[in-house]
C-alpha positions, -999 to 999 in steps of 0.1 A, spaced: 215 270 125 180 276 110 152 264 124 143 230 106 101 214 103 94 203 138 60 189 125 78 173 93 105 159 112 82 140 135 62 124 103 92 120 90 100 95 120 68 75 119 75 68 80 110 55 87 94 35 117 68 21 91 86 16 61 107 -8 90 76 -24 102 85 -13 135 55 -14 165 27 2 159 26 16 190 59 39 183 50 51 150 15 63 166 34 83 189 51 99 166 16 106 141 -1 118 172 24 145 181 27 156 148 -10 158 146 -13 176 183 17 205 172 5 211 134 -29 227 146 0 252 174 10 288 157 46 289 154 51 310 179 35 289 206 56 261 197 86 283 202 79 290 234 63 258 245 101 243 236 117 266 251 91 269 285 98 226 287 58 223 285 53 209 254 48 175 273 16 189 288 -5 184 254 -21 162 249 -3 132 220 32 146 231 54 130 248 91 132 267 105 112 234 83 133 209 88 165 227 128 161 227 127 158 191 104 193 185 128 211 207 161 198 188 146 201 153 136 241 163 173 247 177 180 239 143 192 203 145 183 169 132 170 147 161 187 126 172 156 102 169 159 108 130 196 106 130 194 70 143 171 62 117 183 69 88 217 56 100 205 23 102 182 21 73 188 -11 49 210 -14 19 205 0 -14 187 -23 -35 213 -38 -67 214 -26 -98 189 -45 -117 164 -40 -89 175 -1 -82 167 7 -124 131 -15 -118 121 7 -83 130 40 -102 107 31 -134 76 24 -110 53 54 -114 29 42 -90 12 21 -62 -18 -1 -75 -32 -18 -43 -35 7 -12 -53 12 17 -65 43 39 -91 45 68 -123 42 49 -113 9 51 -92 -14 72 -59 15 68 -47 34 94 -44 68 78 -68 90 62 -67 93 21 -48 128 19 -19 113 40 -14 83 17 -14 104 -11 8 129 1 33 100 9 30 91 -26 40 124 -41 67 127 -16 78 91 -29 78 108 -64 56 88 -77 29 105 -102 -6 85 -88 -23 61 -60 -47 38 -68 -73 36 -35 -84 0 -30 -96 -3 0 -117 -36 5 -152 -49 -4 -185 -53 14 -178 -92 27 -144 -86 43 -164 -76 74 -134 -75 101 -117 -50 74 -142 -25 72 -153 -33 38 -170 -4 15 -206 -11 9 -215 0 -25 -234 37 -3 -197 38 14 -175 35 -19 -197 62 -41 -189 88 -8 -154 79 -14 -154 85 -48 -167 121 -45 -143 124 -17 -115 118 -41 -127 141 -62 -123 163 -40 -89 158 -30 -76 155 -62 -87 187 -71 -60 204 -45 -35 175 -44 0 191 -58 1 193 -99 13 162 -119 -1 136 -89 -34 118 -85 -57 94 -68 -67 67 -90 -100 52 -80 -103 16 -73 -111 -16 -52 -98 -45 -39 -128 -66 -46 -132 -98 -26 -130 -128 -52 -161 -150 -37 -164 -188 -34 -182 -191 -70 -153 -165 -87 -178 -135 -86 -163 -104 -75 -178 -82 -42 -189 -53 -55 -222 -40 -77 -211 -41 -115 -222 -5 -122 -195 6 -94 -166 -21 -103 -173 -3 -145 -168 33 -128 -133 28 -107 -95 29 -130 -83 2 -119 -95 -33 -100 -75 -55 -79 -91 -92 -71 -79 -114 -43 -93 -140 -25 -94 -133 12 -119 -166 20 -118 -204 18 -82 -202 12 -79 -242 18 -102 -253 -6 -94 -278 -31 -69 -278 -60 -100 -285 -85 -125 -255 -64 -97 -229 -61 -85 -229 -100 -123 -225 -114 -130 -197 -89 -99 -179 -98 -104 -186 -136 -135 -172 -132 -124 -137 -117 -100 -134 -141 -129 -135 -169 -148 -108 -151 -142 -77 -171 -142 -56 -144 -109 -75 -128 -79 -61 -136 -52 -70 -113 -51 -105 -98 -39 -98 -60 -16 -118 -37 -25 -149 -54 -18 -177 -30 -30 -157 -2 4 -167 18 17 -153 51 56 -161 51 68 -143 82 53 -136 111 57 -101 128 68 -97 163 44 -109 190 16 -90 192 25 -60 164 7 -51 136 13 -25 113 -2 7 119 -39 3 111 -36 -35 96 -66 -49 107 -69 -82 102 -33 -83 97 -22 -109 125 11 -122 131 12 -155 120 22 -178 89 1 -196 64 6 -221 36 2 -211 -1 -37 -221 -16 -33 -245 -40 -46 -239 -75 -30 -249 -107 -6 -220 -115 0 -232 -154 -40 -227 -161 -44 -194 -138 -12 -178 -157 -23 -187 -188 -55 -170 -183 -40 -137 -173 -18 -138 -205 -49 -143 -225 -73 -116 -206 -47 -96 -205 -52 -89 -169 -19 -80 -142 -3 -110 -119 6 -90 -88 38 -90 -69 25 -81 -33 57 -66 -14 48 -70 17 70 -87 43 48 -111 54 37 -119 20 61 -120 -9 37 -132 -26 37 -150 -50 69 -176 -44 97 -173 -70 88 -203 -83 54 -194 -94 67 -153 -103 90 -170 -130 63 -195 -143 39 -160 -145 70 -146 -165 71 -175 -188 34 -175 -196 38 -139 -207 18 -121 -179 19 -87 -170 30 -79 -133 18 -48 -110 42 -45 -81 19 -32 -54 29 -24 -17 -8 -31 -5 2 -3 20 -21 5 48 3 31 65 19 56 44 54 44 53 46 10 38 43 27 4 84 26 3 78 -12 2 77 -14 -31 115 -24 -33 110 -56 -19 88 -59 -48 115 -51 -70 140 -74 -55 122 -104 -63 109 -88 -96 146 -85 -109 153 -123 -86 131 -137 -115 137 -116 -146 104 -91 -150 107 -72 -175 97 -32 -169 77 -26 -198 53 -58 -185 49 -40 -152 18 -17 -154 24 5 -127 60 15 -148 31 30 -175 20 68 -166 -14 72 -154 -34 78 -187 -17 45 -201 -26 26 -170 -62 36 -165 -66 32 -206 -55 -4 -206 -79 -12 -175 -107 2 -192 -102 -23 -222 -113 -53 -196 -148 -36 -200 -150 -29 -235 
């Protein structure tokens, strides 16, 4: 058997662990080992594997060293084989068709805010999943717990994204964006000039989630009417499933194991406003969010809303969580043609630009 890509196998294992929502320390072990070994010349990697000295390198443990040794022998690492054998069941036909129609993800985070991986790594993982684009939506300034981007940092990020796009595989690109906080008065937490420059703007409520019904409704309606907002993110803010005690996803600063009831607002009015202004309602695919609830999702379908099936990914493996959102969308009868990230990148950007016109 030929030699396998040992570093690639480590990264694949990390991806599958992330996708399965496994403990952060396990993912970090494989990503750290991959980063350490990627810097080694191939000859030194092979000689260390043969001599059994891989664990002398910082970031490489016994388990990761064993995987590398198996890869270099041309064998699929046992750890990887077990992960592949225990993957979840296939989506049913309707959900699978919807997943296949998705061209990108409109809500993702990098290590510029509360994500755990560089922008480049997130983009390459999205490309490997078959996506045509990834919308980078790091947080806005007032969400300090998530290292939200000031206007100055966002400008630097835009320049950085432009440089990365020049080096990415043909047919794939990063679209610029932000997950902007919807503030107490419904305004958006970023300079208007910068919001106008972005390809896609996701607006979400992260504070005052227990506002009374009338106040929350006014707040959301004001944000939806703002020409810079394109997608209403995780509209109820609920948390339905805690992760294992003490475990957060890789780089998910602020995503703690807890449950939280949904915010109270006039859903009929909010979804009617989304439909009137041509704004999309996000179907958030994070396992602990599942937002909006199916009852509200069906209401949004009946209201004629557009949708975005997003992962809210904070790590590369979480980019494959779109299947969870697709399952819920299929159950609630969401038509594929009304999901904005089934559209080509140019059409998505043109649609978002109409809101600023």
